[in-house]
MILO-998788 format. One record per residue (C-alpha): x, z, y; residue number from 1. Coordinates in Angstrom, 2 decimals. Layout:
@east->X, up->Z, north->Y, seq->NUM
...
end
This chain:
@east->-81.94, up->-138.77, north->-116.16, seq->1
@east->-83.54, up->-135.37, north->-116.13, seq->2
@east->-87.31, up->-135.28, north->-116.09, seq->3
@east->-87.01, up->-132.69, north->-113.37, seq->4
@east->-86.18, up->-135.46, north->-110.90, seq->5
@east->-87.85, up->-138.55, north->-109.38, seq->6
@east->-90.99, up->-136.67, north->-108.35, seq->7
@east->-91.18, up->-138.28, north->-104.94, seq->8
@east->-94.11, up->-140.34, north->-106.21, seq->9
@east->-96.34, up->-137.46, north->-107.29, seq->10
@east->-95.08, up->-134.67, north->-105.02, seq->11
@east->-95.39, up->-135.03, north->-101.24, seq->12
@east->-92.71, up->-134.01, north->-98.80, seq->13
@east->-93.39, up->-130.45, north->-97.68, seq->14
@east->-91.07, up->-129.16, north->-94.97, seq->15
@east->-90.51, up->-125.42, north->-94.56, seq->16
@east->-93.27, up->-123.63, north->-92.72, seq->17
@east->-92.76, up->-122.53, north->-89.15, seq->18
@east->-93.85, up->-119.30, north->-87.59, seq->19
@east->-97.10, up->-119.42, north->-85.64, seq->20
@east->-96.55, up->-120.88, north->-82.17, seq->21
@east->-97.94, up->-118.03, north->-80.10, seq->22
@east->-95.84, up->-115.58, north->-82.11, seq->23
@east->-92.53, up->-117.46, north->-81.85, seq->24
@east->-92.92, up->-118.09, north->-78.11, seq->25
@east->-92.49, up->-114.36, north->-77.58, seq->26
@east->-89.15, up->-113.76, north->-79.30, seq->27
@east->-85.84, up->-115.33, north->-80.29, seq->28
@east->-86.20, up->-115.04, north->-84.04, seq->29
@east->-85.74, up->-118.21, north->-86.09, seq->30
@east->-88.64, up->-120.64, north->-86.08, seq->31
@east->-88.46, up->-121.73, north->-89.73, seq->32
@east->-89.49, up->-119.60, north->-92.68, seq->33
@east->-87.48, up->-119.67, north->-95.90, seq->34
@east->-88.47, up->-121.75, north->-98.90, seq->35
@east->-89.54, up->-119.89, north->-102.01, seq->36
@east->-87.64, up->-120.65, north->-105.20, seq->37
@east->-90.60, up->-122.65, north->-106.49, seq->38
@east->-90.91, up->-124.70, north->-103.32, seq->39
@east->-87.16, up->-125.37, north->-103.16, seq->40
@east->-87.13, up->-126.61, north->-106.75, seq->41
@east->-90.22, up->-128.71, north->-106.15, seq->42
@east->-88.78, up->-130.40, north->-103.08, seq->43
@east->-85.35, up->-130.89, north->-104.66, seq->44
@east->-87.04, up->-132.63, north->-107.60, seq->45
@east->-88.21, up->-135.38, north->-105.24, seq->46
@east->-84.65, up->-136.76, north->-105.11, seq->47
@east->-84.40, up->-140.24, north->-106.64, seq->48
@east->-80.81, up->-139.74, north->-107.86, seq->49
@east->-80.07, up->-143.23, north->-106.56, seq->50
@east->-76.92, up->-145.06, north->-107.60, seq->51
@east->-75.61, up->-145.30, north->-104.04, seq->52
@east->-76.48, up->-141.96, north->-102.39, seq->53
@east->-76.88, up->-142.92, north->-98.76, seq->54
@east->-77.57, up->-139.28, north->-97.89, seq->55
@east->-74.05, up->-138.43, north->-99.00, seq->56
@east->-72.55, up->-141.53, north->-97.39, seq->57
@east->-74.06, up->-140.62, north->-94.03, seq->58
@east->-73.06, up->-136.96, north->-94.20, seq->59
@east->-69.84, up->-136.41, north->-92.18, seq->60
@east->-68.68, up->-133.93, north->-94.83, seq->61
@east->-69.53, up->-136.20, north->-97.75, seq->62
@east->-71.59, up->-133.42, north->-99.30, seq->63
@east->-72.56, up->-134.02, north->-102.94, seq->64
@east->-76.24, up->-133.85, north->-102.06, seq->65
@east->-77.78, up->-135.53, north->-105.14, seq->66
@east->-75.80, up->-133.21, north->-107.45, seq->67
@east->-76.91, up->-129.97, north->-105.86, seq->68
@east->-80.49, up->-131.20, north->-105.50, seq->69
@east->-80.54, up->-131.92, north->-109.23, seq->70
@east->-79.13, up->-128.55, north->-110.24, seq->71
@east->-81.48, up->-126.79, north->-107.81, seq->72
@east->-84.47, up->-128.61, north->-109.32, seq->73
@east->-83.35, up->-127.44, north->-112.76, seq->74
@east->-83.17, up->-123.82, north->-111.59, seq->75
@east->-79.37, up->-123.63, north->-111.78, seq->76
@east->-79.17, up->-122.13, north->-108.30, seq->77
@east->-75.70, up->-120.63, north->-108.44, seq->78
@east->-74.23, up->-123.90, north->-109.67, seq->79
@east->-76.12, up->-125.76, north->-106.94, seq->80
@east->-74.70, up->-123.41, north->-104.33, seq->81
@east->-71.16, up->-123.85, north->-105.69, seq->82
@east->-71.48, up->-127.63, north->-105.40, seq->83
@east->-72.86, up->-127.29, north->-101.87, seq->84
@east->-70.12, up->-124.98, north->-100.57, seq->85
@east->-67.31, up->-126.96, north->-102.21, seq->86
@east->-67.38, up->-129.46, north->-99.34, seq->87
@east->-68.88, up->-127.36, north->-96.56, seq->88
@east->-67.51, up->-124.14, north->-95.08, seq->89
@east->-70.86, up->-123.31, north->-93.45, seq->90
@east->-73.73, up->-124.84, north->-95.46, seq->91
@east->-76.39, up->-122.40, north->-94.24, seq->92
@east->-75.42, up->-123.16, north->-90.63, seq->93
@east->-75.58, up->-126.92, north->-91.19, seq->94
@east->-78.88, up->-126.43, north->-93.01, seq->95
@east->-80.26, up->-124.90, north->-89.82, seq->96
@east->-78.79, up->-126.96, north->-86.97, seq->97
@east->-77.68, up->-130.31, north->-88.35, seq->98
@east->-79.88, up->-133.21, north->-87.19, seq->99
@east->-80.79, up->-134.11, north->-90.75, seq->100
@east->-83.44, up->-136.47, north->-89.43, seq->101
@east->-80.70, up->-138.81, north->-88.20, seq->102
@east->-78.04, up->-138.09, north->-90.84, seq->103
@east->-78.72, up->-137.31, north->-94.50, seq->104
@east->-82.52, up->-137.21, north->-94.43, seq->105
@east->-82.70, up->-140.16, north->-92.08, seq->106
@east->-80.71, up->-142.19, north->-94.64, seq->107
@east->-82.63, up->-141.01, north->-97.71, seq->108
@east->-83.74, up->-143.84, north->-100.02, seq->109
@east->-87.03, up->-142.03, north->-100.63, seq->110
@east->-87.63, up->-142.08, north->-96.87, seq->111
@east->-86.92, up->-145.80, north->-96.75, seq->112
@east->-89.51, up->-146.35, north->-99.50, seq->113
@east->-92.15, up->-144.67, north->-97.29, seq->114
@east->-92.61, up->-141.61, north->-99.52, seq->115
@east->-91.17, up->-139.13, north->-97.03, seq->116
@east->-87.57, up->-137.97, north->-97.08, seq->117
@east->-86.31, up->-135.21, north->-99.33, seq->118
@east->-86.07, up->-131.95, north->-97.36, seq->119
@east->-82.30, up->-131.74, north->-97.79, seq->120
@east->-81.53, up->-129.33, north->-94.96, seq->121
@east->-84.13, up->-126.76, north->-96.02, seq->122
@east->-82.91, up->-126.75, north->-99.63, seq->123
@east->-79.31, up->-126.41, north->-98.45, seq->124
@east->-80.23, up->-123.41, north->-96.33, seq->125
@east->-82.23, up->-121.86, north->-99.19, seq->126
@east->-79.35, up->-122.19, north->-101.65, seq->127
@east->-76.83, up->-120.46, north->-99.40, seq->128
@east->-79.19, up->-117.70, north->-98.31, seq->129
@east->-79.89, up->-117.07, north->-101.99, seq->130
@east->-76.15, up->-116.97, north->-102.61, seq->131
@east->-75.64, up->-114.36, north->-99.88, seq->132
@east->-78.50, up->-112.25, north->-101.27, seq->133
@east->-77.10, up->-112.34, north->-104.79, seq->134
@east->-73.43, up->-111.83, north->-103.95, seq->135
@east->-72.40, up->-115.35, north->-104.95, seq->136
@east->-70.55, up->-116.01, north->-101.69, seq->137
@east->-67.07, up->-115.08, north->-102.82, seq->138
@east->-64.51, up->-113.55, north->-100.47, seq->139
@east->-61.83, up->-115.88, north->-99.22, seq->140
@east->-58.89, up->-115.59, north->-101.62, seq->141
@east->-55.62, up->-115.99, north->-99.71, seq->142
@east->-53.08, up->-118.17, north->-101.45, seq->143
@east->-49.54, up->-117.11, north->-102.26, seq->144
@east->-47.80, up->-116.36, north->-98.98, seq->145
@east->-46.04, up->-119.36, north->-97.49, seq->146
@east->-44.05, up->-117.27, north->-95.03, seq->147
@east->-45.43, up->-119.38, north->-92.19, seq->148
@east->-48.14, up->-118.94, north->-89.61, seq->149
@east->-50.56, up->-121.16, north->-87.74, seq->150
@east->-52.05, up->-120.41, north->-84.35, seq->151
@east->-55.54, up->-121.77, north->-83.71, seq->152
@east->-56.84, up->-122.06, north->-80.15, seq->153
@east->-60.62, up->-121.83, north->-80.23, seq->154
@east->-62.89, up->-119.84, north->-82.54, seq->155
@east->-65.59, up->-122.49, north->-82.84, seq->156
@east->-66.58, up->-124.34, north->-86.02, seq->157
@east->-63.45, up->-126.51, north->-86.14, seq->158
@east->-61.12, up->-123.55, north->-85.73, seq->159
@east->-63.01, up->-121.28, north->-88.12, seq->160
@east->-63.09, up->-123.96, north->-90.81, seq->161
@east->-59.39, up->-124.72, north->-90.44, seq->162
@east->-58.59, up->-121.01, north->-90.61, seq->163
@east->-60.37, up->-120.64, north->-93.94, seq->164
@east->-58.61, up->-123.64, north->-95.49, seq->165
@east->-55.19, up->-122.55, north->-94.23, seq->166
@east->-55.67, up->-118.97, north->-95.41, seq->167
@east->-56.52, up->-120.15, north->-98.92, seq->168
@east->-53.24, up->-122.07, north->-98.86, seq->169
@east->-51.22, up->-118.98, north->-98.07, seq->170
@east->-50.69, up->-119.24, north->-94.33, seq->171
@east->-50.95, up->-116.38, north->-91.88, seq->172
@east->-53.55, up->-117.41, north->-89.31, seq->173
@east->-54.20, up->-116.14, north->-85.80, seq->174
@east->-57.21, up->-117.44, north->-83.87, seq->175
@east->-57.09, up->-117.17, north->-80.08, seq->176
@east->-60.28, up->-117.41, north->-78.05, seq->177
@east->-61.11, up->-116.77, north->-74.41, seq->178
@east->-64.50, up->-115.21, north->-75.17, seq->179
@east->-65.26, up->-111.69, north->-76.37, seq->180
@east->-66.88, up->-112.94, north->-79.59, seq->181
@east->-65.80, up->-115.60, north->-82.04, seq->182
@east->-68.02, up->-118.55, north->-82.93, seq->183
@east->-67.75, up->-120.76, north->-79.85, seq->184
@east->-70.97, up->-122.62, north->-79.20, seq->185
@east->-72.39, up->-121.26, north->-82.46, seq->186
@east->-72.39, up->-117.85, north->-80.78, seq->187
@east->-73.06, up->-118.56, north->-77.12, seq->188
@east->-74.41, up->-122.12, north->-76.95, seq->189
@east->-77.14, up->-122.22, north->-79.62, seq->190
@east->-80.21, up->-120.00, north->-79.17, seq->191
@east->-81.13, up->-117.49, north->-81.84, seq->192
@east->-84.43, up->-119.24, north->-82.59, seq->193
@east->-82.32, up->-121.97, north->-84.18, seq->194
@east->-79.39, up->-119.91, north->-85.42, seq->195
@east->-79.59, up->-116.13, north->-85.51, seq->196
@east->-76.44, up->-114.19, north->-84.64, seq->197
@east->-76.07, up->-112.54, north->-88.05, seq->198
@east->-75.64, up->-115.93, north->-89.72, seq->199
@east->-72.50, up->-116.64, north->-87.69, seq->200
@east->-71.27, up->-113.05, north->-87.69, seq->201
@east->-71.10, up->-112.81, north->-91.47, seq->202
@east->-68.96, up->-115.96, north->-91.64, seq->203
@east->-66.58, up->-114.47, north->-89.08, seq->204
@east->-66.46, up->-111.18, north->-91.01, seq->205
@east->-65.53, up->-113.11, north->-94.13, seq->206
@east->-62.48, up->-114.50, north->-92.31, seq->207
@east->-61.63, up->-111.06, north->-90.94, seq->208
@east->-61.78, up->-109.60, north->-94.46, seq->209
@east->-59.25, up->-112.25, north->-95.53, seq->210
@east->-56.83, up->-111.00, north->-92.83, seq->211
@east->-57.35, up->-113.88, north->-90.44, seq->212
@east->-56.44, up->-112.32, north->-87.08, seq->213
@east->-58.82, up->-112.82, north->-84.16, seq->214
@east->-57.26, up->-112.37, north->-80.73, seq->215
@east->-60.26, up->-112.53, north->-78.38, seq->216
@east->-60.47, up->-112.33, north->-74.59, seq->217
@east->-57.28, up->-114.37, north->-74.58, seq->218
@east->-56.98, up->-117.36, north->-72.28, seq->219
@east->-54.10, up->-119.68, north->-73.09, seq->220
@east->-52.05, up->-120.45, north->-70.00, seq->221
@east->-53.12, up->-117.18, north->-68.38, seq->222
@east->-52.91, up->-114.29, north->-70.83, seq->223
@east->-50.34, up->-115.97, north->-73.03, seq->224
@east->-48.44, up->-119.20, north->-72.42, seq->225
@east->-48.83, up->-122.26, north->-74.59, seq->226
@east->-45.05, up->-122.46, north->-74.86, seq->227
@east->-44.92, up->-118.93, north->-76.26, seq->228
@east->-47.57, up->-119.77, north->-78.87, seq->229
@east->-45.42, up->-122.63, north->-80.09, seq->230
@east->-42.56, up->-120.22, north->-80.69, seq->231
@east->-44.81, up->-117.73, north->-82.52, seq->232
@east->-46.20, up->-120.21, north->-85.04, seq->233
@east->-44.96, up->-123.05, north->-87.22, seq->234
@east->-47.96, up->-125.12, north->-86.07, seq->235
@east->-50.73, up->-124.97, north->-83.47, seq->236
@east->-54.27, up->-126.30, north->-83.79, seq->237
@east->-56.27, up->-126.93, north->-80.61, seq->238
@east->-59.98, up->-126.62, north->-81.33, seq->239
@east->-61.36, up->-125.51, north->-77.99, seq->240
@east->-64.42, up->-127.75, north->-77.89, seq->241
@east->-65.65, up->-129.23, north->-74.61, seq->242
@east->-67.11, up->-126.86, north->-72.04, seq->243
@east->-67.01, up->-128.69, north->-68.71, seq->244
@east->-70.60, up->-129.44, north->-67.69, seq->245
@east->-71.35, up->-132.97, north->-66.55, seq->246
@east->-72.41, up->-132.99, north->-62.91, seq->247
@east->-75.35, up->-134.64, north->-61.18, seq->248
@east->-74.39, up->-135.54, north->-57.62, seq->249
@east->-77.68, up->-135.39, north->-55.78, seq->250
@east->-78.60, up->-133.57, north->-52.56, seq->251
@east->-79.40, up->-129.92, north->-53.18, seq->252
@east->-77.52, up->-129.64, north->-56.49, seq->253
@east->-75.54, up->-126.68, north->-55.10, seq->254
@east->-78.57, up->-124.65, north->-54.06, seq->255
@east->-79.10, up->-121.18, north->-55.56, seq->256
@east->-81.40, up->-121.52, north->-58.54, seq->257
@east->-79.63, up->-124.64, north->-59.83, seq->258
@east->-77.86, up->-123.68, north->-63.06, seq->259
@east->-75.57, up->-125.23, north->-65.64, seq->260
@east->-77.09, up->-125.34, north->-69.13, seq->261
@east->-74.25, up->-123.55, north->-70.90, seq->262
@east->-74.13, up->-120.75, north->-68.33, seq->263
@east->-77.86, up->-120.25, north->-68.77, seq->264
@east->-77.75, up->-120.28, north->-72.58, seq->265
@east->-74.72, up->-117.97, north->-72.70, seq->266
@east->-76.48, up->-115.36, north->-70.56, seq->267
@east->-79.57, up->-115.57, north->-72.76, seq->268
@east->-77.55, up->-115.20, north->-75.96, seq->269
@east->-75.64, up->-112.25, north->-74.56, seq->270
@east->-78.97, up->-110.60, north->-73.86, seq->271
@east->-80.05, up->-111.09, north->-77.47, seq->272
@east->-76.80, up->-109.37, north->-78.53, seq->273
@east->-77.87, up->-106.39, north->-76.45, seq->274
@east->-75.17, up->-106.81, north->-73.79, seq->275
@east->-75.59, up->-105.63, north->-70.22, seq->276
@east->-76.14, up->-108.89, north->-68.32, seq->277
@east->-76.57, up->-108.40, north->-64.55, seq->278
@east->-77.32, up->-112.10, north->-63.93, seq->279
@east->-80.30, up->-111.82, north->-66.25, seq->280
@east->-81.53, up->-108.45, north->-65.08, seq->281
@east->-81.50, up->-109.45, north->-61.39, seq->282
@east->-83.46, up->-112.63, north->-62.15, seq->283
@east->-80.71, up->-115.12, north->-61.30, seq->284
@east->-80.64, up->-116.53, north->-64.84, seq->285
@east->-84.00, up->-115.31, north->-66.04, seq->286
@east->-86.89, up->-117.78, north->-66.15, seq->287
@east->-89.65, up->-115.17, north->-66.18, seq->288
@east->-92.55, up->-116.19, north->-63.92, seq->289
@east->-90.75, up->-119.29, north->-62.63, seq->290
@east->-91.40, up->-123.01, north->-62.49, seq->291
@east->-88.48, up->-124.36, north->-64.51, seq->292
@east->-87.27, up->-127.96, north->-64.54, seq->293
@east->-84.62, up->-128.96, north->-67.06, seq->294
@east->-82.86, up->-132.27, north->-66.38, seq->295
@east->-81.58, up->-134.01, north->-69.51, seq->296
@east->-82.74, up->-135.30, north->-72.88, seq->297
@east->-80.34, up->-134.00, north->-75.51, seq->298
@east->-80.47, up->-131.04, north->-77.85, seq->299
@east->-78.98, up->-128.78, north->-75.19, seq->300
@east->-81.89, up->-129.63, north->-72.92, seq->301
@east->-84.26, up->-128.73, north->-75.75, seq->302
@east->-82.46, up->-125.41, north->-76.19, seq->303
@east->-82.91, up->-124.71, north->-72.48, seq->304
@east->-86.62, up->-125.54, north->-72.25, seq->305
@east->-87.44, up->-123.52, north->-75.35, seq->306
@east->-85.38, up->-120.58, north->-74.09, seq->307
@east->-87.24, up->-120.66, north->-70.77, seq->308
@east->-90.57, up->-120.53, north->-72.63, seq->309
@east->-89.43, up->-117.41, north->-74.47, seq->310
@east->-88.28, up->-115.77, north->-71.25, seq->311
@east->-91.80, up->-116.07, north->-69.90, seq->312
@east->-91.54, up->-119.02, north->-67.52, seq->313
@east->-94.73, up->-119.92, north->-65.70, seq->314
@east->-94.20, up->-123.64, north->-66.37, seq->315
@east->-91.42, up->-125.62, north->-68.03, seq->316
@east->-90.85, up->-129.34, north->-67.49, seq->317
@east->-88.19, up->-131.53, north->-69.08, seq->318
@east->-87.23, up->-134.40, north->-66.78, seq->319
@east->-85.69, up->-137.37, north->-68.58, seq->320
@east->-84.90, up->-140.79, north->-67.17, seq->321
@east->-85.66, up->-142.73, north->-70.37, seq->322
@east->-88.66, up->-142.65, north->-72.69, seq->323
@east->-89.17, up->-140.57, north->-75.80, seq->324
@east->-87.98, up->-143.27, north->-78.18, seq->325
@east->-84.63, up->-143.41, north->-76.36, seq->326
@east->-84.03, up->-139.69, north->-76.24, seq->327
@east->-80.65, up->-138.60, north->-77.68, seq->328
@east->-82.01, up->-135.25, north->-78.83, seq->329
@east->-83.61, up->-134.57, north->-82.20, seq->330
@east->-87.28, up->-135.59, north->-82.35, seq->331
@east->-87.85, up->-132.48, north->-84.43, seq->332
@east->-86.69, up->-130.33, north->-81.49, seq->333
@east->-88.88, up->-132.29, north->-79.07, seq->334
@east->-91.91, up->-131.64, north->-81.28, seq->335
@east->-91.17, up->-127.91, north->-81.40, seq->336
@east->-90.83, up->-127.84, north->-77.62, seq->337
@east->-94.17, up->-129.59, north->-77.17, seq->338
@east->-95.87, up->-127.16, north->-79.55, seq->339
@east->-94.46, up->-124.26, north->-77.55, seq->340
@east->-95.83, up->-125.56, north->-74.25, seq->341
@east->-93.06, up->-127.62, north->-72.67, seq->342
@east->-94.18, up->-130.60, north->-70.56, seq->343
@east->-92.13, up->-133.80, north->-70.78, seq->344
@east->-91.84, up->-136.09, north->-67.80, seq->345
@east->-90.53, up->-139.36, north->-69.26, seq->346
@east->-88.96, up->-142.22, north->-67.28, seq->347
@east->-88.28, up->-139.86, north->-64.40, seq->348
@east->-85.03, up->-139.85, north->-62.43, seq->349
@east->-84.07, up->-136.93, north->-60.15, seq->350
@east->-83.42, up->-137.91, north->-56.53, seq->351
@east->-82.79, up->-134.54, north->-54.88, seq->352
@east->-83.44, up->-130.82, north->-55.11, seq->353
@east->-85.33, up->-129.41, north->-52.14, seq->354
@east->-85.27, up->-125.89, north->-50.75, seq->355
@east->-84.13, up->-123.88, north->-47.77, seq->356
@east->-82.31, up->-120.88, north->-49.19, seq->357
@east->-82.87, up->-121.69, north->-52.88, seq->358
@east->-84.34, up->-124.39, north->-55.09, seq->359
@east->-88.07, up->-124.94, north->-54.60, seq->360
@east->-88.76, up->-128.47, north->-55.85, seq->361
@east->-87.23, up->-131.48, north->-57.55, seq->362
@east->-87.87, up->-134.88, north->-55.99, seq->363
@east->-87.93, up->-137.62, north->-58.62, seq->364
@east->-88.85, up->-141.26, north->-58.87, seq->365
@east->-90.18, up->-143.38, north->-61.68, seq->366
@east->-87.80, up->-145.39, north->-63.86, seq->367
@east->-88.25, up->-148.45, north->-66.03, seq->368
@east->-86.29, up->-149.78, north->-68.95, seq->369
@east->-84.66, up->-153.17, north->-68.78, seq->370
@east->-82.93, up->-155.43, north->-71.26, seq->371
@east->-80.08, up->-154.13, north->-73.38, seq->372
@east->-76.69, up->-155.82, north->-73.61, seq->373
@east->-75.30, up->-156.27, north->-77.15, seq->374
@east->-74.27, up->-152.91, north->-78.59, seq->375
@east->-75.58, up->-150.97, north->-75.60, seq->376
@east->-78.68, up->-149.01, north->-74.69, seq->377
@east->-81.40, up->-150.48, north->-72.51, seq->378
@east->-80.56, up->-150.50, north->-68.83, seq->379
@east->-82.65, up->-148.31, north->-66.56, seq->380
@east->-83.60, up->-148.84, north->-62.96, seq->381
@east->-85.61, up->-146.96, north->-60.38, seq->382
@east->-89.04, up->-148.26, north->-59.36, seq->383
@east->-89.17, up->-148.44, north->-55.56, seq->384
@east->-91.55, up->-146.24, north->-53.59, seq->385
@east->-92.48, up->-143.95, north->-56.49, seq->386
@east->-91.01, up->-140.65, north->-55.27, seq->387
@east->-92.91, up->-137.47, north->-56.17, seq->388
@east->-92.30, up->-133.71, north->-56.15, seq->389
@east->-92.20, up->-131.12, north->-58.96, seq->390
@east->-92.29, up->-127.39, north->-58.19, seq->391
@east->-89.04, up->-125.79, north->-59.35, seq->392
@east->-87.81, up->-122.22, north->-58.78, seq->393
@east->-85.11, up->-122.83, north->-61.37, seq->394
@east->-83.40, up->-126.14, north->-62.14, seq->395
@east->-81.17, up->-126.38, north->-65.22, seq->396
@east->-78.70, up->-129.25, north->-65.54, seq->397
@east->-78.36, up->-130.22, north->-69.21, seq->398
@east->-76.43, up->-133.46, north->-68.88, seq->399
@east->-73.77, up->-133.04, north->-71.53, seq->400
@east->-70.19, up->-131.82, north->-71.59, seq->401
@east->-66.74, up->-133.20, north->-70.85, seq->402
@east->-63.32, up->-131.88, north->-71.80, seq->403
@east->-61.52, up->-129.47, north->-69.52, seq->404
@east->-58.07, up->-130.45, north->-68.28, seq->405
@east->-56.09, up->-128.68, north->-70.99, seq->406
@east->-52.63, up->-129.94, north->-69.96, seq->407
@east->-53.20, up->-128.28, north->-66.59, seq->408
@east->-54.77, up->-125.13, north->-68.05, seq->409
@east->-52.00, up->-124.78, north->-70.64, seq->410
@east->-49.25, up->-125.76, north->-68.16, seq->411
@east->-48.17, up->-128.40, north->-70.65, seq->412
@east->-48.04, up->-131.83, north->-68.96, seq->413
@east->-46.70, up->-133.52, north->-72.09, seq->414
@east->-49.94, up->-132.88, north->-73.97, seq->415
@east->-51.41, up->-136.39, north->-74.09, seq->416
@east->-54.99, up->-137.24, north->-73.23, seq->417
@east->-57.34, up->-140.08, north->-74.12, seq->418
@east->-59.04, up->-142.22, north->-71.49, seq->419
@east->-62.01, up->-139.85, north->-71.71, seq->420
@east->-59.91, up->-136.79, north->-70.96, seq->421
@east->-60.04, up->-135.43, north->-74.51, seq->422
@east->-56.88, up->-134.57, north->-76.41, seq->423
@east->-55.28, up->-137.66, north->-77.93, seq->424
@east->-54.68, up->-137.00, north->-81.63, seq->425
@east->-53.54, up->-139.44, north->-84.30, seq->426
@east->-56.51, up->-139.94, north->-86.65, seq->427
@east->-54.09, up->-140.33, north->-89.55, seq->428
@east->-52.69, up->-136.80, north->-89.25, seq->429
@east->-54.50, up->-134.96, north->-86.40, seq->430
@east->-51.16, up->-134.66, north->-84.55, seq->431
@east->-51.10, up->-134.69, north->-80.75, seq->432
@east->-48.26, up->-136.03, north->-78.60, seq->433
@east->-46.40, up->-132.76, north->-79.25, seq->434
@east->-44.71, up->-132.21, north->-82.60, seq->435
@east->-46.37, up->-129.44, north->-84.58, seq->436
@east->-49.41, up->-129.37, north->-82.31, seq->437
@east->-52.65, up->-130.62, north->-83.81, seq->438
@east->-56.20, up->-130.98, north->-82.46, seq->439
@east->-59.66, up->-131.18, north->-84.02, seq->440
@east->-63.34, up->-131.17, north->-83.20, seq->441
@east->-65.03, up->-131.95, north->-79.90, seq->442
@east->-61.79, up->-131.64, north->-77.92, seq->443
@east->-60.72, up->-134.84, north->-79.70, seq->444
@east->-63.96, up->-136.77, north->-80.32, seq->445
@east->-65.94, up->-135.52, north->-77.30, seq->446
@east->-69.20, up->-133.58, north->-77.39, seq->447
@east->-70.57, up->-134.04, north->-80.89, seq->448
@east->-72.16, up->-132.24, north->-83.83, seq->449
@east->-71.14, up->-129.02, north->-85.56, seq->450
@east->-70.91, up->-130.87, north->-88.87, seq->451
@east->-68.26, up->-133.20, north->-87.42, seq->452
@east->-66.29, up->-130.22, north->-86.11, seq->453
@east->-66.34, up->-128.66, north->-89.59, seq->454
@east->-65.12, up->-131.91, north->-91.10, seq->455
@east->-62.38, up->-132.30, north->-88.46, seq->456
@east->-61.22, up->-128.71, north->-88.90, seq->457
@east->-60.96, up->-129.20, north->-92.64, seq->458
@east->-58.96, up->-132.40, north->-92.27, seq->459
@east->-56.67, up->-130.93, north->-89.61, seq->460
@east->-55.88, up->-127.97, north->-91.87, seq->461
@east->-54.86, up->-130.35, north->-94.62, seq->462
@east->-52.58, up->-132.24, north->-92.22, seq->463
@east->-51.04, up->-129.01, north->-90.95, seq->464
@east->-50.26, up->-127.97, north->-94.52, seq->465
@east->-48.57, up->-131.31, north->-95.16, seq->466
@east->-46.57, up->-131.03, north->-91.92, seq->467
@east->-45.29, up->-127.49, north->-92.54, seq->468
@east->-44.47, up->-128.30, north->-96.15, seq->469
@east->-42.46, up->-131.37, north->-95.11, seq->470
@east->-40.66, up->-129.38, north->-92.39, seq->471
@east->-39.70, up->-126.69, north->-94.92, seq->472
@east->-38.46, up->-129.32, north->-97.36, seq->473
@east->-36.35, up->-130.97, north->-94.66, seq->474
@east->-34.79, up->-127.64, north->-93.72, seq->475
@east->-33.95, up->-126.90, north->-97.38, seq->476
@east->-32.26, up->-130.28, north->-97.74, seq->477
@east->-30.30, up->-129.77, north->-94.51, seq->478
@east->-29.06, up->-126.37, north->-95.66, seq->479
end
């Protein structure tokens, strides 16, 4: 065992520094500062190199975390980067937005021994940023041409990952996306203070340089039929993600000033790209000077409240029906929001939204937690006669996402769905009910994490390769 490791006893956990609160409230630049080489090596050296690496076990990608921590601690940065990127198509993105506190870092043996978890995400980000700076991020090398093509619907993390894998195996790849920029929620759903645009853009450019075709502003079922796509390509991968906002059926939810979270975040991100955005400029989706109430408790809700702060809201309140301990969002994001001036109203359930011509207030009542059934969360119930009012010029619904009705949108009724409305795909081979049509990411598993979408895209690409290879072999035998 190298003497460079096992320093969790004599070296404390030191997370990356954040920009000063009053400074970061005013812009959309990233909150975290980069590690120095010395700090990255120091923090990597805290790894215990345990025999059963629970950090790796609990990483959806199975990243070889102990190995690249060890090589980073020893100053072998390029080797550490190579190990990191071998299992992850977007390590610097995961290093920024993965909830490490509930995945790898939350499972760290050092954390369980009360010495403070290893700062895995920050080291991962540092390694890849160093690789970009030094030219270690190699171009995608297309494999020998297979004379076959794959069409990918959706330019989010699942589709982008699958495209890279398939291109390295010699397939021609065309990605179709309804938006004007690739990246999916990485581009339009995650604010720049967590993930700056250039980080995603350079990954997309890398695919473009490898001759992966991007056909944007293309809506399947409208601009081109799903049936036609199936004739163009030997296989299709559906990786659209889930974009249908969950609804809250309370009086006043249709009033002007009541917004869907994704619509709000998309407008904000477009503004940071420098686009002309009338809905922002006319104040419809601009929180400046307003009392903002965000309803929800996940990471999307945290993105909304922190965006509203940066837009200059007069007051921002997050309304959540459970308590802090039961919040689905990252506690790290909650802490950042509190530092930046967001108020949290716990155990508060919305009853109605009041206003004559537009939203003016949210009426809520107090909630209490009850007993939990086995395998379920604690039940919640309203406390009678506890209604109260919160001023609200803008109300943002951040209640999660469901799948759109793709069989209807694609005019393909034989495309099978799960009970939840997601695409039904065989976990053994990613195949849908239609031969040669595969699916991956949130459109299969429901709203989830970017790291799972990357993993699913990688696996789907492997299954597509197997399918096309077997089809070619069958045709050769038949001839």
